[in-house]
C-alpha positions as CSV (number, residue, x, y, z in Angstrom):
1,X,91.1,127.1,114.8
2,X,94.6,126.7,112.9
3,X,96.6,129.8,112.3
4,X,98.1,129.6,108.8
5,X,101.2,131.7,107.2
6,X,101.3,131.3,103.6
7,X,104.7,132.2,101.8
8,X,104.1,132.4,98.2
9,X,100.3,133.2,98.6
10,X,100.0,134.5,94.9
11,X,101.4,131.5,93.1
12,X,99.7,128.3,92.1
13,X,100.0,126.4,95.4
14,X,99.4,129.6,97.5
15,X,96.2,130.4,95.6
16,X,95.1,126.7,96.0
17,X,95.8,126.5,99.7
18,X,93.6,129.9,100.1
19,X,90.8,128.3,98.1
20,X,90.9,125.5,100.6
21,X,90.6,127.9,103.6
22,X,88.1,129.8,101.9
23,X,85.7,126.8,102.0
24,X,86.7,126.2,105.6
25,X,86.6,129.5,107.4
26,X,85.6,128.0,110.7
27,X,89.0,126.0,110.9
28,X,91.4,128.2,109.5
29,X,92.8,131.7,110.0
30,X,95.1,133.2,107.6
31,X,97.5,135.5,109.9
32,X,100.2,136.1,107.1
33,X,100.9,136.1,103.4
34,X,103.9,136.8,101.2
35,X,104.1,137.8,97.6
36,X,106.7,139.3,95.5
37,X,105.7,141.8,92.7
38,X,102.0,140.6,92.1
39,X,100.6,143.7,94.1
40,X,97.2,143.5,92.9
41,X,96.4,139.9,93.8
42,X,98.1,140.7,97.1
43,X,95.8,143.4,97.9
44,X,92.8,141.5,96.9
45,X,94.0,138.6,99.4
46,X,94.5,141.2,102.1
47,X,90.9,142.6,101.6
48,X,89.4,139.0,101.8
49,X,91.5,137.3,104.4
50,X,92.7,140.2,106.6
51,X,96.1,138.9,107.6
52,X,97.9,140.9,110.3
53,X,101.5,140.1,108.8
54,X,102.7,140.3,105.1
55,X,105.9,140.4,102.7
56,X,106.3,142.1,99.6
57,X,109.5,142.5,97.4
58,X,109.8,146.2,97.3
59,X,109.9,148.9,100.1
60,X,107.5,151.3,98.2
61,X,104.8,148.5,97.9
62,X,105.3,147.8,101.6
63,X,104.6,151.6,102.4
64,X,101.7,151.9,100.1
65,X,100.1,148.7,101.7
66,X,100.6,150.0,105.1
67,X,98.8,153.3,104.3
68,X,96.0,151.4,102.5
69,X,95.5,148.7,105.3
70,X,95.9,150.0,108.7
71,X,94.9,146.5,110.4
72,X,98.4,145.1,109.1
73,X,100.7,145.1,112.1
74,X,103.8,144.2,110.3
75,X,104.9,144.6,106.7
76,X,108.4,143.1,105.5
77,X,110.3,143.4,102.5
78,X,113.6,143.1,101.0
79,X,116.3,140.3,101.1
80,X,115.5,139.1,104.8
81,X,111.9,140.0,104.8
82,X,110.7,136.3,104.4
83,X,112.8,135.0,107.2
84,X,111.6,137.7,109.5
85,X,108.0,137.1,108.6
86,X,108.4,133.4,109.6
87,X,110.5,134.4,112.7
88,X,108.0,137.0,114.1
89,X,104.5,136.0,113.0
90,X,101.9,134.2,115.2
91,X,101.0,130.9,113.2
92,X,100.5,127.3,113.7
93,X,101.4,126.0,110.2
94,X,103.7,127.7,107.8
95,X,103.2,126.7,104.1
96,X,106.4,127.5,102.2
97,X,105.3,127.8,98.7
98,X,107.9,130.1,97.4
99,X,109.9,129.2,94.4
100,X,113.7,128.7,94.7
101,X,116.5,128.9,97.3
102,X,114.9,132.0,98.9
103,X,112.7,129.9,100.9
104,X,115.6,128.3,103.0
105,X,115.8,130.9,105.7
106,X,112.2,131.1,106.3
107,X,112.1,127.3,106.8
108,X,115.1,127.6,109.3
109,X,113.1,130.2,111.5
110,X,110.1,127.9,111.4
111,X,112.1,124.9,112.4
112,X,113.7,126.8,115.4
113,X,110.2,127.8,116.4
114,X,109.2,124.0,116.1
115,X,106.1,125.0,113.8
116,X,104.5,122.6,111.4
117,X,105.9,123.3,108.0
118,X,103.9,122.2,105.1
119,X,106.9,122.2,102.5
120,X,106.1,123.0,99.1
121,X,109.6,124.6,98.4
122,X,111.8,121.6,97.0
123,X,115.0,123.6,96.7
124,X,115.2,124.0,100.6
125,X,115.8,120.2,100.9
126,X,117.8,120.0,97.7
127,X,120.2,122.8,98.6
128,X,120.3,122.7,102.2
129,X,118.9,119.2,103.1
130,X,122.0,118.3,105.1
131,X,121.8,121.3,107.2
132,X,117.8,121.1,107.5
133,X,118.0,117.5,108.8
134,X,120.8,118.4,111.3
135,X,118.4,121.4,112.5
136,X,115.2,119.0,112.7
137,X,117.1,116.6,115.0
138,X,118.0,119.8,117.3
139,X,114.2,120.8,117.3
140,X,112.4,117.5,117.5
141,X,108.9,119.0,118.0
142,X,108.9,120.5,114.5
143,X,106.8,118.8,112.1
144,X,108.0,118.8,108.4
145,X,105.1,117.6,106.2
146,X,106.1,117.6,102.3
147,X,103.5,119.1,99.8
148,X,105.0,118.3,96.6
149,X,102.4,115.8,95.3
150,X,105.4,113.1,94.7
151,X,106.6,113.4,98.4
152,X,103.1,113.7,100.0
153,X,102.3,110.3,98.2
154,X,105.7,108.8,99.5
155,X,104.9,110.0,102.9
156,X,101.3,108.7,103.0
157,X,102.5,105.2,101.6
158,X,105.0,104.9,104.6
159,X,102.5,105.8,107.1
160,X,101.5,102.6,109.2
161,X,104.5,100.4,108.1
162,X,107.9,100.0,109.4
163,X,110.3,101.9,107.1
164,X,113.0,99.4,107.5
165,X,110.8,97.2,105.5
166,X,110.5,99.6,102.7
167,X,112.7,98.4,99.9
168,X,112.3,101.1,97.2
169,X,110.8,104.6,96.8
170,X,109.2,105.0,93.1
171,X,108.6,108.6,92.0
172,X,106.4,109.0,89.1
173,X,106.7,111.5,86.4
174,X,104.3,112.7,83.8
175,X,107.0,113.1,81.2
176,X,106.4,116.6,80.8
177,X,105.6,118.8,77.7
178,X,108.0,117.3,75.5
179,X,107.4,113.4,76.4
180,X,108.4,111.1,73.3
181,X,110.5,113.9,71.8
182,X,114.1,113.3,70.8
183,X,117.1,115.9,71.2
184,X,116.7,117.1,67.6
185,X,113.2,117.8,68.2
186,X,113.8,120.2,71.1
187,X,116.6,122.2,69.6
188,X,114.5,125.2,68.7
189,X,111.4,124.7,71.0
190,X,109.8,127.8,72.4
191,X,109.1,129.0,76.0
192,X,105.2,129.0,75.1
193,X,105.7,125.1,73.9
194,X,107.5,124.4,77.2
195,X,104.9,125.9,79.3
196,X,101.9,123.6,77.9
197,X,102.1,120.8,80.4
198,X,99.5,118.1,79.7
199,X,98.2,117.4,83.1
200,X,99.3,119.9,85.8
201,X,98.6,123.7,86.2
202,X,101.7,125.0,87.9
203,X,104.1,128.0,88.1
204,X,106.3,128.9,84.9
205,X,109.5,127.8,86.5
206,X,108.3,124.6,87.8
207,X,106.7,123.9,84.4
208,X,109.7,124.5,82.7
209,X,111.5,122.2,85.0
210,X,108.9,119.5,84.4
211,X,109.5,119.7,80.5
212,X,113.2,119.2,81.1
213,X,112.7,116.5,83.8
214,X,115.1,118.4,86.1
215,X,112.1,118.7,88.3
216,X,112.0,114.9,88.8
217,X,115.8,115.3,89.3
218,X,115.2,117.6,92.1
219,X,112.4,115.4,93.6
220,X,114.9,112.5,93.6
221,X,117.3,114.6,95.8
222,X,114.5,115.8,97.9
223,X,113.2,112.3,98.5
224,X,116.8,111.2,99.6
225,X,116.8,114.1,102.1
226,X,113.2,113.6,103.4
227,X,113.1,110.1,104.0
228,X,116.8,109.0,104.0
229,X,116.7,106.2,101.3
230,X,120.0,105.7,99.2
231,X,120.0,106.9,95.7
232,X,120.3,103.3,94.5
233,X,116.8,102.7,96.0
234,X,115.0,105.6,94.3
235,X,113.6,105.1,91.1
236,X,111.9,107.4,88.4
237,X,109.0,106.0,86.3
238,X,107.2,107.9,83.7
239,X,103.3,107.7,84.2
240,X,101.8,109.9,81.7
241,X,98.1,110.1,83.4
242,X,99.5,111.4,86.7
243,X,96.9,109.6,88.7
244,X,99.3,107.4,90.8
245,X,101.6,110.3,92.4
246,X,104.5,108.1,93.9
247,X,104.7,104.4,95.4
248,X,106.9,102.6,98.1
249,X,107.8,99.1,97.4
250,X,108.1,96.7,100.4
251,X,110.3,93.7,100.9
252,X,107.4,91.3,100.8
253,X,106.7,92.6,97.2
254,X,103.8,94.8,98.2
255,X,103.6,98.3,96.6
256,X,101.8,100.9,98.5
257,X,100.7,104.0,96.3
258,X,98.8,107.1,96.7
259,X,96.3,108.1,93.8
260,X,94.2,111.1,93.1
261,X,93.4,113.6,90.5
262,X,96.2,115.8,89.3
263,X,96.0,118.8,92.0
264,X,97.9,120.2,94.6
265,X,94.8,120.7,96.9
266,X,94.9,117.1,98.4
267,X,98.5,117.3,99.5
268,X,98.2,120.8,100.9
269,X,95.0,119.8,102.8
270,X,96.7,116.6,104.1
271,X,99.6,118.8,105.4
272,X,97.1,120.9,107.3
273,X,95.1,118.2,108.6
274,X,97.7,115.4,109.1
275,X,97.2,112.8,110.7
276,X,93.6,113.0,109.9
277,X,92.2,113.2,106.4
278,X,89.2,115.7,106.2
279,X,86.8,116.6,103.6
280,X,86.9,120.0,101.7
281,X,84.3,120.9,99.1
282,X,87.0,122.2,96.7
283,X,88.6,118.9,96.5
284,X,87.9,116.9,93.1
285,X,87.6,113.3,93.3
286,X,89.1,110.5,91.0
287,X,86.7,108.3,88.7
288,X,88.5,104.9,87.9
289,X,86.0,104.3,85.2
290,X,86.8,107.5,83.5
291,X,90.5,107.2,84.0
292,X,90.4,104.3,81.5
293,X,94.1,103.0,81.8
294,X,97.4,103.7,83.8
295,X,100.4,103.2,81.9
296,X,104.2,103.2,82.8
297,X,107.5,103.6,80.9
298,X,111.1,104.3,81.5
299,X,112.2,107.8,81.3
300,X,114.3,108.8,78.3
301,X,117.4,109.8,80.3
302,X,119.3,110.3,77.0
303,X,117.2,113.1,75.8
304,X,116.3,114.5,79.2
305,X,119.5,114.8,80.9
306,X,118.1,116.5,84.1
307,X,117.4,113.2,86.0
308,X,120.9,111.8,85.6
309,X,122.5,115.3,86.4
310,X,120.6,115.2,89.6
311,X,121.6,111.7,90.7
312,X,125.1,112.7,90.0
313,X,124.7,115.9,92.1
314,X,123.0,114.0,95.0
315,X,125.5,111.1,95.1
316,X,128.3,113.7,95.2
317,X,126.4,115.5,98.0
318,X,127.7,118.5,100.2
319,X,127.4,121.7,98.2
320,X,126.9,119.9,94.7
321,X,123.2,119.7,94.9
322,X,123.1,123.5,95.7
323,X,125.2,124.0,92.8
324,X,122.8,121.9,90.5
325,X,119.8,123.6,91.8
326,X,121.2,127.2,91.5
327,X,122.6,126.7,88.0
328,X,119.1,125.3,86.9
329,X,117.2,128.2,88.4
330,X,119.1,130.6,86.4
331,X,119.3,128.6,83.2
332,X,115.4,128.4,83.2
333,X,115.2,132.2,83.8
334,X,117.5,132.7,80.9
335,X,115.6,130.4,78.7
336,X,112.2,132.3,79.8
337,X,113.7,135.4,78.8
338,X,114.8,134.2,75.3
339,X,118.7,134.4,76.0
340,X,119.5,130.8,75.8
341,X,117.9,127.7,74.0
342,X,116.0,124.8,75.7
343,X,118.9,122.4,75.4
344,X,121.4,124.9,76.8
345,X,119.8,124.4,80.3
346,X,121.5,121.0,80.5
347,X,124.8,122.2,79.3
348,X,124.8,124.9,81.6
349,X,124.0,122.8,84.7
350,X,126.7,120.1,83.6
351,X,129.5,122.6,82.8
352,X,128.9,124.6,86.3
353,X,129.0,121.2,88.0
354,X,132.0,120.1,86.3
355,X,133.7,123.4,87.5
356,X,132.7,123.1,91.1
357,X,135.0,122.3,93.9
358,X,132.8,120.5,96.3
359,X,132.7,122.0,100.0
360,X,132.1,120.2,103.1
361,X,128.8,120.9,105.1
362,X,130.0,119.1,108.3
363,X,130.7,122.3,110.2
364,X,128.5,124.9,112.1
365,X,128.9,127.3,109.1
366,X,127.0,124.7,106.8
367,X,124.1,127.3,106.1
368,X,126.7,130.3,105.3
369,X,128.4,128.1,103.0
370,X,125.3,127.0,101.0
371,X,124.2,130.6,100.8
372,X,127.7,131.6,99.3
373,X,127.7,128.8,97.0
374,X,124.3,129.5,95.8
375,X,124.9,133.1,95.1
376,X,128.5,132.4,93.4
377,X,126.7,129.9,91.0
378,X,124.0,132.1,90.2
379,X,126.5,134.8,89.3
380,X,128.6,132.6,87.4
381,X,126.0,131.5,85.2
382,X,124.6,134.8,84.6
383,X,128.2,136.3,83.6
384,X,128.9,133.4,81.3
385,X,125.4,132.9,79.5
386,X,123.4,136.1,80.0
387,X,123.7,138.3,76.9
């Protein structure tokens, strides 16, 4: 039986993972979960799965849950609680499904313990990929399996082939909520409009990222860090049906792709079962007959500037991807709170990047530098644009 620790159990990926586990109780045991403020859902998950370790955001919630569930051995909270949960819990696989750079420290602890990491927190590799890759070389028994649908597809499409024969990574994008729109159409769009994704059911932050195509830019940087391909060899293609999740082009002209219905359950399950592929009754299967057609188009980079800003951040490297990520996170938060307009997200990211003095991550203090830059960037964005 595999012991699973889920960071972000109340989010869309976390709840999908728990559904997979619910349908295969004889193979998986949930030993720990984490949530932030959705205490009602955390309480229901504790009742159903009986984890012995949990994390919540506030000390009061931690105290209340400890009184209510005497079988819980450890309850963590606060700024360092997620990392402590990853450091001290008894697990075989950790699913990092929290949103934002908050997941970095927990991933670091899991690497040091040489666990399998089912990585659904793209910001870890975007902001701290240089450091994470260095750490993975120090702890070679750690397994890092990507859970993002695009990176899971790339990971699977590289299996069984010599990576040096791969010519190009092709990352597919749905085009987001506003595919086909131009800049003038986006000046006054609302949060509610941006959250209406045509294909995927995701958390609010990632859905907004998808609508700006910043999410695809983050995925480009993550693909570079995960697979070691140059940015010139990573392409973004809009595929509105979201059936092909990404592709690898090889030197002989072959293109290997991974297809499936738009659901996070398949990449989560693969990260749990790798290198095997196993059945789970909660998985939906693709019908080619009902899919009708698969189409592709170039992304509109002039309107949706998040992709090119990400390429710029990635090519600059060092601390610039952390700045790109942090500026976007706060800009999205401000947009969702109604404090800025949709197109301001791009302006904020670009202005903060233009003002950033890039720092080297070559030293032993790389993680501390990343955290400092992340914190300073968030503070700068809030001070200048929150009103």
